[in-house]
TORMAR-347328 format. One record per residue (C-alpha): z, x, y. Coordinates in steps of 0.02 Angstrom, whole numbers, plus 50000, padded with zeros to 5 digits. Each point is the difference from the previous one (the first is absolute). Layout:
// residues N
ZXY/...
// end
This chain:
// residues 295
528034889847325/499944992350174/498415009750039/499204993349840/500434982050049/499265002550173/498405006849925/499914985249880/500224987650144/498675008850102/498814999649851/500314981349974/499584996650182/498385009849986/499514990749841/500404982650069/499434999750181/499824984750110/498324994050067/499704991750168/498624993250110/500175008050171/499184992750155/499355009950147/499194995250165/498894984550003/500544994349826/499285015349912/500915001349834/500185012649859/500935003249838/501405012950003/501265006849876/501865003150031/500655013149879/501665002150092/500624982149979/500294997650186/500534981749976/498694993750120/499924982250065/498614989750076/499625005150181/500835017149978/499065013650093/499555015049893/499155016950016/498655002149869/498735012649943/498264997950070/498365008049950/500455015350104/501724998950077/501294986250027/499924982250067/501194985750037/499904982449930/501104985549950/500444993349829/499114983649960/500294997349814/500855007849852/498784999849854/499885005549819/498835014049949/498894987949904/499734989550159/498925013550076/498244993650014/498875013749935/499865018049945/499915006450178/501854995850019/500545007849836/500705015250091/500734993150162/500665011150139/501875001950020/501304992250113/500935015150069/501494992250088/500634985950108/499555001050184/501375005650120/500364993750175/499115015350066/498484995749894/499964982350070/500055006450180/498585012049961/499034985749921/500114989950162/499335014950098/498555001649878/499524981750025/499975002650190/498935015549978/498784990149893/499674988350146/499535015050109/498915006949858/499114983349988/499545000650185/499475018249990/498864996849851/499254984450081/499575010050156/499195013749895/498984987149902/499334993250165/499685017550065/499025004849844/499054983550001/500454996049820/499674982549931/501694997449919/501574989750030/501705008249984/501204988749904/501605009849976/500825017150007/501295006149875/500945016350023/500865007349848/501895001550018/500025019049988/498645001050133/498785009549889/498644986749998/499294986150110/498864986749926/498844989750111/499354983849922/498384992850067/498624987549963/498155002550031/498414990449956/499315015449911/500405018249963/500565009950152/499875018750029/501765002950067/500115018849968/500085004350184/501344986850027/501055007949862/499815016950084/500534992650167/501564992149924/500455015349895/499865011850148/501144988850103/501344995549872/499915015949892/500344990649837/498974993649856/498894985650059/499274986649887/498794986450058/499904986049873/498694986350010/500624983249937/499184983049974/500244983850095/501214993449869/501055015850008/500044998250189/500724982549986/501275006249874/500575013550120/500064989350157/500644983949918/499924982450070/500104981849950/498784991449884/499294982450026/501374993749883/501315005250129/500735013849891/499895019150020/498405007549931/500055002249811/499255017450014/501425005350113/501354990849907/499765004449817/498245005149950/499795017649931/498115000149973/498474990050050/498884991349874/498234994150036/499964981850060/498304992049959/499344984950094/499924990849834/501904997950007/499854989350156/498634989449921/500994997349839/501494994250104/498964987150092/500065009150167/498585000350124/499285017650006/500355001650186/500525017950046/501124994150141/500974988949879/500195011249849/500155017250081/501635009050042/500455010050155/499055014849926/498384990050001/499895000749809/500244985349881/501844995449987/500925008449857/500934983949960/498384992949929/500275011149849/501864995749989/499594981449984/498525001449883/501024997649841/500654983550070/498234993950035/499365005949830/501384989949916/499534984250098/498135002749977/500254999849811/500624982050015/498434992950082/498105002549989/499025010150128/499274992450158/498284992949961/500404996949817/499744982649926/501404991849901/500124984449893/501414988550056/500574982849946/499144993650158/498365008649963/499185016750034/500535008850158/499665016550086/501405011150065/499675001050186/501535009150063/501675007249942/501565002450106/501105011849901/501464999450120/500144981049997/499364999349820/498684987250049/498274998849921/498564990450080/498834990749880/498304992950046/499434985649887/498374997450097/499484986250121/501275006650128/501404996549877/501155014750036/501805001149944/501405012550032/501325000749864/501385011649944/499775012449860/501174989549891/499004984050031/498395009549968/500605005049827/500424981849965/498234995050050/499125011849881/499054990749865/500465012449862/501844998250043/500094983649903/499255008349845/501275014150016/501464987750008/499364990549848/499865016249903/501765005050054/500744983349942/499195001549828/500485018349982/
// end
């Protein structure tokens, strides 16, 4: 009877596993499943399955299965166990070795005359794989470099080319707002940021003003677009003519942050008023109020 109960409990655990987001070096994150109900907490170090072997990361969030973002995470790899003190000591040694690997690879890149910039090195916890992340202006033939590294370290070597935005995400830094970079802090993927977003938000299209540390347009432009779309719906576009109780005027400028609209009535008669006052000035506003009173 006791054996049957144990089997039932084990089956229940398998059918109702826990799901976590686990973070690795340089804010790299992934979805993992805990079938053993290890009672994990935030910041706990864990040993997890990797593509081929084992790796170490830390628990960031507990999530529900339906919070996974897309089909690629439908079958997440498993959390095997909590990390031991011995694992943590080994992990520190690995990080020191990665610094030496970085220098070795940089020297080989110079020796081979390759036009590429090494960004980071990540050694898998079980020592079976080393990944070198780099940026380059175009495709690079790094086959000889892979052979050099493989012959020296005698493990699986992967060279992975990343973009400028991925580089900033890995290295981190502070944005012009004074906060840690969004890509490093919470972003999981990069969306295209068109120049039109800057124009619609009333910003000067000056690369030095609207670009992030990566040299690309700042991601926060897309975060704030809904706010600007909501405000833009309250006022006409720049260059549009409007009928006001003071006469016809052209919209010369809009400051969305201060909610100020600049009207040009002609003959150098220019006025800056708030969005609220602008609505009061509209000629058709009076007709709307009369209709509302009768209604």
